[in-house]
N, CA, C and O atoms as a GROMACS GRO file, in nm:
protein
  356
    1UNK      N    1  -2.616   0.924   8.620
    1UNK     CA    2  -2.617   0.761   8.678
    1UNK      C    3  -2.688   0.714   8.567
    1UNK      O    4  -2.786   0.770   8.518
    2UNK      N    5  -2.630   0.600   8.523
    2UNK     CA    6  -2.688   0.543   8.366
    2UNK      C    7  -2.777   0.397   8.438
    2UNK      O    8  -2.762   0.334   8.543
    3UNK      N    9  -2.874   0.384   8.319
    3UNK     CA   10  -3.003   0.313   8.347
    3UNK      C   11  -2.943   0.176   8.376
    3UNK      O   12  -2.830   0.143   8.340
    4UNK      N   13  -3.031   0.096   8.446
    4UNK     CA   14  -2.986  -0.094   8.435
    4UNK      C   15  -2.994  -0.146   8.308
    4UNK      O   16  -3.093  -0.130   8.237
    5UNK      N   17  -2.926  -0.190   8.285
    5UNK     CA   18  -2.900  -0.324   8.169
    5UNK      C   19  -3.023  -0.376   8.154
    5UNK      O   20  -3.084  -0.400   8.258
    6UNK      N   21  -3.081  -0.401   8.042
    6UNK     CA   22  -3.212  -0.487   8.070
    6UNK      C   23  -3.191  -0.631   8.022
    6UNK      O   24  -3.096  -0.638   7.944
    7UNK      N   25  -3.237  -0.718   8.041
    7UNK     CA   26  -3.205  -0.887   7.975
    7UNK      C   27  -3.317  -0.920   7.870
    7UNK      O   28  -3.439  -0.921   7.856
    8UNK      N   29  -3.203  -0.945   7.807
    8UNK     CA   30  -3.324  -0.980   7.695
    8UNK      C   31  -3.332  -1.128   7.676
    8UNK      O   32  -3.249  -1.200   7.732
    9UNK      N   33  -3.443  -1.189   7.586
    9UNK     CA   34  -3.472  -1.353   7.624
    9UNK      C   35  -3.380  -1.362   7.483
    9UNK      O   36  -3.377  -1.485   7.483
   10UNK      N   37  -3.327  -1.337   7.401
   10UNK     CA   38  -3.255  -1.391   7.274
   10UNK      C   39  -3.174  -1.249   7.202
   10UNK      O   40  -3.177  -1.134   7.246
   11UNK      N   41  -3.112  -1.292   7.094
   11UNK     CA   42  -3.011  -1.199   7.035
   11UNK      C   43  -3.081  -1.137   6.952
   11UNK      O   44  -3.024  -1.035   6.912
   12UNK      N   45  -3.220  -1.161   6.892
   12UNK     CA   46  -3.314  -1.084   6.785
   12UNK      C   47  -3.375  -0.974   6.901
   12UNK      O   48  -3.403  -0.863   6.856
   13UNK      N   49  -3.393  -0.994   7.018
   13UNK     CA   50  -3.494  -0.901   7.051
   13UNK      C   51  -3.344  -0.796   7.142
   13UNK      O   52  -3.342  -0.680   7.180
   14UNK      N   53  -3.290  -0.851   7.145
   14UNK     CA   54  -3.130  -0.760   7.186
   14UNK      C   55  -3.104  -0.637   7.079
   14UNK      O   56  -3.091  -0.516   7.101
   15UNK      N   57  -3.102  -0.716   6.948
   15UNK     CA   58  -3.050  -0.666   6.866
   15UNK      C   59  -3.164  -0.533   6.804
   15UNK      O   60  -3.139  -0.414   6.782
   16UNK      N   61  -3.282  -0.602   6.792
   16UNK     CA   62  -3.398  -0.476   6.839
   16UNK      C   63  -3.400  -0.358   6.918
   16UNK      O   64  -3.416  -0.240   6.884
   17UNK      N   65  -3.382  -0.408   7.025
   17UNK     CA   66  -3.333  -0.303   7.148
   17UNK      C   67  -3.226  -0.172   7.146
   17UNK      O   68  -3.222  -0.066   7.209
   18UNK      N   69  -3.139  -0.234   7.040
   18UNK     CA   70  -3.030  -0.140   7.050
   18UNK      C   71  -3.026  -0.087   6.909
   18UNK      O   72  -2.931  -0.017   6.875
   19UNK      N   73  -3.127  -0.117   6.820
   19UNK     CA   74  -3.141  -0.024   6.678
   19UNK      C   75  -3.216   0.057   6.712
   19UNK      O   76  -3.238   0.126   6.613
   20UNK      N   77  -3.294   0.105   6.825
   20UNK     CA   78  -3.375   0.183   6.872
   20UNK      C   79  -3.320   0.208   7.019
   20UNK      O   80  -3.403   0.209   7.110
   21UNK      N   81  -3.194   0.228   7.045
   21UNK     CA   82  -3.162   0.309   7.192
   21UNK      C   83  -3.026   0.320   7.193
   21UNK      O   84  -2.953   0.233   7.147
   22UNK      N   85  -2.977   0.446   7.256
   22UNK     CA   86  -2.859   0.482   7.269
   22UNK      C   87  -2.772   0.421   7.380
   22UNK      O   88  -2.795   0.433   7.501
   23UNK      N   89  -2.663   0.351   7.323
   23UNK     CA   90  -2.589   0.271   7.472
   23UNK      C   91  -2.552   0.396   7.550
   23UNK      O   92  -2.535   0.355   7.665
   24UNK      N   93  -2.533   0.512   7.546
   24UNK     CA   94  -2.476   0.573   7.619
   24UNK      C   95  -2.562   0.642   7.725
   24UNK      O   96  -2.534   0.754   7.770
   25UNK      N   97  -2.671   0.568   7.764
   25UNK     CA   98  -2.757   0.561   7.831
   25UNK      C   99  -2.729   0.417   7.953
   25UNK      O  100  -2.784   0.386   8.059
   26UNK      N  101  -2.641   0.368   7.888
   26UNK     CA  102  -2.666   0.219   7.983
   26UNK      C  103  -2.503   0.211   8.018
   26UNK      O  104  -2.465   0.171   8.128
   27UNK      N  105  -2.421   0.250   7.926
   27UNK     CA  106  -2.258   0.221   7.939
   27UNK      C  107  -2.221   0.342   7.955
   27UNK      O  108  -2.281   0.443   7.918
   28UNK      N  109  -2.101   0.333   8.024
   28UNK     CA  110  -1.996   0.445   8.063
   28UNK      C  111  -1.860   0.424   7.952
   28UNK      O  112  -1.756   0.365   7.981
   29UNK      N  113  -1.886   0.477   7.839
   29UNK     CA  114  -1.787   0.441   7.757
   29UNK      C  115  -1.635   0.484   7.783
   29UNK      O  116  -1.534   0.435   7.735
   30UNK      N  117  -1.646   0.582   7.867
   30UNK     CA  118  -1.522   0.658   7.909
   30UNK      C  119  -1.435   0.559   8.009
   30UNK      O  120  -1.319   0.587   8.039
   31UNK      N  121  -1.504   0.437   8.059
   31UNK     CA  122  -1.454   0.348   8.121
   31UNK      C  123  -1.427   0.232   8.049
   31UNK      O  124  -1.383   0.130   8.100
   32UNK      N  125  -1.456   0.247   7.920
   32UNK     CA  126  -1.438   0.085   7.826
   32UNK      C  127  -1.289   0.087   7.826
   32UNK      O  128  -1.219   0.184   7.857
   33UNK      N  129  -1.241  -0.047   7.783
   33UNK     CA  130  -1.102  -0.069   7.764
   33UNK      C  131  -1.109  -0.162   7.639
   33UNK      O  132  -1.186  -0.256   7.624
   34UNK      N  133  -1.027  -0.125   7.564
   34UNK     CA  134  -1.004  -0.185   7.415
   34UNK      C  135  -0.935  -0.327   7.468
   34UNK      O  136  -0.857  -0.341   7.562
   35UNK      N  137  -0.986  -0.420   7.385
   35UNK     CA  138  -0.944  -0.589   7.365
   35UNK      C  139  -0.910  -0.607   7.236
   35UNK      O  140  -0.954  -0.544   7.140
   36UNK      N  141  -0.815  -0.712   7.236
   36UNK     CA  142  -0.779  -0.779   7.129
   36UNK      C  143  -0.848  -0.914   7.110
   36UNK      O  144  -0.839  -1.004   7.193
   37UNK      N  145  -0.926  -0.924   6.985
   37UNK     CA  146  -0.951  -1.046   6.967
   37UNK      C  147  -0.873  -1.143   6.848
   37UNK      O  148  -0.927  -1.191   6.749
   38UNK      N  149  -0.783  -1.152   6.874
   38UNK     CA  150  -0.700  -1.219   6.749
   38UNK      C  151  -0.740  -1.327   6.694
   38UNK      O  152  -0.687  -1.367   6.591
   39UNK      N  153  -0.846  -1.395   6.758
   39UNK     CA  154  -0.869  -1.502   6.667
   39UNK      C  155  -1.017  -1.520   6.582
   39UNK      O  156  -1.078  -1.617   6.536
   40UNK      N  157  -1.043  -1.353   6.591
   40UNK     CA  158  -1.158  -1.330   6.572
   40UNK      C  159  -1.181  -1.300   6.401
   40UNK      O  160  -1.133  -1.193   6.361
   41UNK      N  161  -1.245  -1.381   6.308
   41UNK     CA  162  -1.201  -1.359   6.166
   41UNK      C  163  -1.342  -1.284   6.116
   41UNK      O  164  -1.456  -1.324   6.134
   42UNK      N  165  -1.297  -1.163   6.049
   42UNK     CA  166  -1.434  -1.114   5.977
   42UNK      C  167  -1.502  -1.193   5.880
   42UNK      O  168  -1.437  -1.266   5.805
   43UNK      N  169  -1.624  -1.186   5.873
   43UNK     CA  170  -1.722  -1.242   5.796
   43UNK      C  171  -1.699  -1.218   5.641
   43UNK      O  172  -1.663  -1.105   5.608
   44UNK      N  173  -1.717  -1.325   5.532
   44UNK     CA  174  -1.641  -1.284   5.407
   44UNK      C  175  -1.759  -1.311   5.349
   44UNK      O  176  -1.859  -1.357   5.403
   45UNK      N  177  -1.737  -1.267   5.193
   45UNK     CA  178  -1.889  -1.263   5.080
   45UNK      C  179  -1.847  -1.294   4.991
   45UNK      O  180  -1.753  -1.227   4.947
   46UNK      N  181  -1.890  -1.400   4.925
   46UNK     CA  182  -1.808  -1.403   4.809
   46UNK      C  183  -1.889  -1.325   4.701
   46UNK      O  184  -2.011  -1.310   4.712
   47UNK      N  185  -1.816  -1.276   4.597
   47UNK     CA  186  -1.920  -1.160   4.482
   47UNK      C  187  -1.835  -1.219   4.366
   47UNK      O  188  -1.727  -1.278   4.368
   48UNK      N  189  -1.908  -1.188   4.274
   48UNK     CA  190  -1.880  -1.197   4.137
   48UNK      C  191  -1.834  -1.055   4.084
   48UNK      O  192  -1.897  -0.957   4.125
   49UNK      N  193  -1.705  -1.030   3.976
   49UNK     CA  194  -1.667  -0.927   3.925
   49UNK      C  195  -1.617  -0.934   3.835
   49UNK      O  196  -1.510  -0.996   3.839
   50UNK      N  197  -1.649  -0.893   3.741
   50UNK     CA  198  -1.622  -0.865   3.568
   50UNK      C  199  -1.514  -0.764   3.589
   50UNK      O  200  -1.526  -0.652   3.637
   51UNK      N  201  -1.370  -0.844   3.530
   51UNK     CA  202  -1.285  -0.730   3.519
   51UNK      C  203  -1.218  -0.752   3.380
   51UNK      O  204  -1.230  -0.860   3.323
   52UNK      N  205  -1.144  -0.640   3.320
   52UNK     CA  206  -1.081  -0.715   3.183
   52UNK      C  207  -0.957  -0.826   3.180
   52UNK      O  208  -0.890  -0.857   3.279
   53UNK      N  209  -0.947  -0.860   3.091
   53UNK     CA  210  -0.850  -1.010   3.150
   53UNK      C  211  -0.705  -0.955   3.148
   53UNK      O  212  -0.610  -1.012   3.202
   54UNK      N  213  -0.697  -0.818   3.068
   54UNK     CA  214  -0.569  -0.771   3.094
   54UNK      C  215  -0.506  -0.704   3.220
   54UNK      O  216  -0.386  -0.682   3.240
   55UNK      N  217  -0.630  -0.672   3.315
   55UNK     CA  218  -0.616  -0.611   3.420
   55UNK      C  219  -0.586  -0.726   3.520
   55UNK      O  220  -0.496  -0.716   3.603
   56UNK      N  221  -0.655  -0.821   3.510
   56UNK     CA  222  -0.647  -0.956   3.601
   56UNK      C  223  -0.460  -1.002   3.565
   56UNK      O  224  -0.382  -1.039   3.652
   57UNK      N  225  -0.437  -0.990   3.461
   57UNK     CA  226  -0.287  -1.031   3.399
   57UNK      C  227  -0.188  -0.931   3.459
   57UNK      O  228  -0.084  -0.984   3.498
   58UNK      N  229  -0.194  -0.846   3.470
   58UNK     CA  230  -0.134  -0.756   3.568
   58UNK      C  231  -0.136  -0.721   3.685
   58UNK      O  232  -0.046  -0.652   3.733
   59UNK      N  233  -0.261  -0.771   3.767
   59UNK     CA  234  -0.257  -0.784   3.886
   59UNK      C  235  -0.179  -0.925   3.915
   59UNK      O  236  -0.089  -0.932   3.998
   60UNK      N  237  -0.225  -1.042   3.834
   60UNK     CA  238  -0.144  -1.136   3.876
   60UNK      C  239   0.021  -1.108   3.889
   60UNK      O  240   0.086  -1.154   3.983
   61UNK      N  241   0.079  -1.027   3.780
   61UNK     CA  242   0.199  -1.009   3.771
   61UNK      C  243   0.263  -0.938   3.865
   61UNK      O  244   0.383  -0.955   3.886
   62UNK      N  245   0.180  -0.839   3.938
   62UNK     CA  246   0.219  -0.750   4.065
   62UNK      C  247   0.221  -0.875   4.165
   62UNK      O  248   0.319  -0.896   4.236
   63UNK      N  249   0.123  -0.944   4.166
   63UNK     CA  250   0.083  -0.981   4.276
   63UNK      C  251   0.220  -1.127   4.297
   63UNK      O  252   0.262  -1.153   4.410
   64UNK      N  253   0.254  -1.178   4.217
   64UNK     CA  254   0.366  -1.270   4.178
   64UNK      C  255   0.498  -1.201   4.204
   64UNK      O  256   0.588  -1.280   4.233
   65UNK      N  257   0.539  -1.051   4.199
   65UNK     CA  258   0.669  -0.993   4.240
   65UNK      C  259   0.644  -1.018   4.380
   65UNK      O  260   0.727  -1.074   4.452
   66UNK      N  261   0.509  -0.969   4.429
   66UNK     CA  262   0.509  -0.957   4.576
   66UNK      C  263   0.488  -1.107   4.631
   66UNK      O  264   0.429  -1.120   4.738
   67UNK      N  265   0.520  -1.187   4.582
   67UNK     CA  266   0.488  -1.330   4.614
   67UNK      C  267   0.373  -1.376   4.717
   67UNK      O  268   0.382  -1.463   4.804
   68UNK      N  269   0.249  -1.286   4.684
   68UNK     CA  270   0.128  -1.355   4.729
   68UNK      C  271   0.012  -1.341   4.617
   68UNK      O  272   0.010  -1.287   4.506
   69UNK      N  273  -0.074  -1.405   4.686
   69UNK     CA  274  -0.193  -1.456   4.586
   69UNK      C  275  -0.275  -1.329   4.560
   69UNK      O  276  -0.312  -1.255   4.650
   70UNK      N  277  -0.311  -1.302   4.379
   70UNK     CA  278  -0.336  -1.235   4.344
   70UNK      C  279  -0.475  -1.163   4.418
   70UNK      O  280  -0.473  -1.040   4.431
   71UNK      N  281  -0.567  -1.225   4.456
   71UNK     CA  282  -0.689  -1.202   4.517
   71UNK      C  283  -0.657  -1.127   4.656
   71UNK      O  284  -0.711  -1.018   4.678
   72UNK      N  285  -0.577  -1.177   4.742
   72UNK     CA  286  -0.525  -1.093   4.839
   72UNK      C  287  -0.473  -0.972   4.833
   72UNK      O  288  -0.494  -0.885   4.917
   73UNK      N  289  -0.374  -0.956   4.693
   73UNK     CA  290  -0.356  -0.855   4.666
   73UNK      C  291  -0.458  -0.724   4.648
   73UNK      O  292  -0.455  -0.610   4.695
   74UNK      N  293  -0.538  -0.783   4.570
   74UNK     CA  294  -0.655  -0.716   4.512
   74UNK      C  295  -0.743  -0.650   4.668
   74UNK      O  296  -0.770  -0.530   4.680
   75UNK      N  297  -0.771  -0.736   4.754
   75UNK     CA  298  -0.829  -0.696   4.885
   75UNK      C  299  -0.746  -0.613   4.953
   75UNK      O  300  -0.804  -0.545   5.038
   76UNK      N  301  -0.619  -0.596   4.943
   76UNK     CA  302  -0.527  -0.492   4.980
   76UNK      C  303  -0.557  -0.361   4.910
   76UNK      O  304  -0.596  -0.260   4.969
   77UNK      N  305  -0.536  -0.370   4.792
   77UNK     CA  306  -0.578  -0.252   4.679
   77UNK      C  307  -0.686  -0.164   4.738
   77UNK      O  308  -0.669  -0.049   4.780
   78UNK      N  309  -0.823  -0.245   4.736
   78UNK     CA  310  -0.933  -0.183   4.765
   78UNK      C  311  -0.952  -0.158   4.902
   78UNK      O  312  -1.042  -0.080   4.934
   79UNK      N  313  -0.876  -0.216   4.995
   79UNK     CA  314  -0.917  -0.178   5.134
   79UNK      C  315  -0.813  -0.017   5.134
   79UNK      O  316  -0.860   0.089   5.176
   80UNK      N  317  -0.689  -0.028   5.088
   80UNK     CA  318  -0.627   0.101   5.091
   80UNK      C  319  -0.717   0.190   5.015
   80UNK      O  320  -0.728   0.297   5.074
   81UNK      N  321  -0.772   0.185   4.927
   81UNK     CA  322  -0.826   0.301   4.855
   81UNK      C  323  -0.982   0.345   4.923
   81UNK      O  324  -1.022   0.461   4.920
   82UNK      N  325  -1.056   0.243   4.978
   82UNK     CA  326  -1.162   0.274   5.054
   82UNK      C  327  -1.132   0.358   5.167
   82UNK      O  328  -1.208   0.451   5.196
   83UNK      N  329  -0.981   0.324   5.264
   83UNK     CA  330  -0.979   0.404   5.366
   83UNK      C  331  -0.920   0.568   5.330
   83UNK      O  332  -0.939   0.674   5.389
   84UNK      N  333  -0.831   0.531   5.191
   84UNK     CA  334  -0.858   0.665   5.155
   84UNK      C  335  -0.948   0.755   5.108
   84UNK      O  336  -0.948   0.873   5.142
   85UNK      N  337  -1.019   0.710   5.036
   85UNK     CA  338  -1.174   0.794   5.023
   85UNK      C  339  -1.244   0.846   5.128
   85UNK      O  340  -1.294   0.959   5.132
   86UNK      N  341  -1.246   0.735   5.238
   86UNK     CA  342  -1.342   0.771   5.380
   86UNK      C  343  -1.285   0.887   5.436
   86UNK      O  344  -1.348   0.975   5.495
   87UNK      N  345  -1.121   0.884   5.409
   87UNK     CA  346  -1.064   0.969   5.508
   87UNK      C  347  -1.050   1.087   5.430
   87UNK      O  348  -1.019   1.175   5.510
   88UNK      N  349  -1.058   1.136   5.316
   88UNK     CA  350  -1.072   1.234   5.221
   88UNK      C  351  -1.109   1.374   5.283
   88UNK      O  352  -1.217   1.369   5.343
   89UNK      N  353  -1.066   1.464   5.285
   89UNK     CA  354  -1.101   1.588   5.357
   89UNK      C  355  -1.202   1.657   5.258
   89UNK      O  356  -1.252   1.765   5.288
   0.00000   0.00000   0.00000
């Protein structure tokens, strides 16, 4: 039997609660359904990254061949490599 879901005064209180409690005691995840949130955009953070000019030039060349902005291509390359590293056995 699952526990009754508590009511929270605000998001901060809820965030603190879930940081110290296991949701499986409150939610039957076997009955969960996948949902798509097509308009939800991931939050982004601007960073400063120092790269050799030659690397940027090569990235721009590759991006031009693919007809995409070089920053977008860099994000694709990073995402692919991160996925590869995280899934390496």
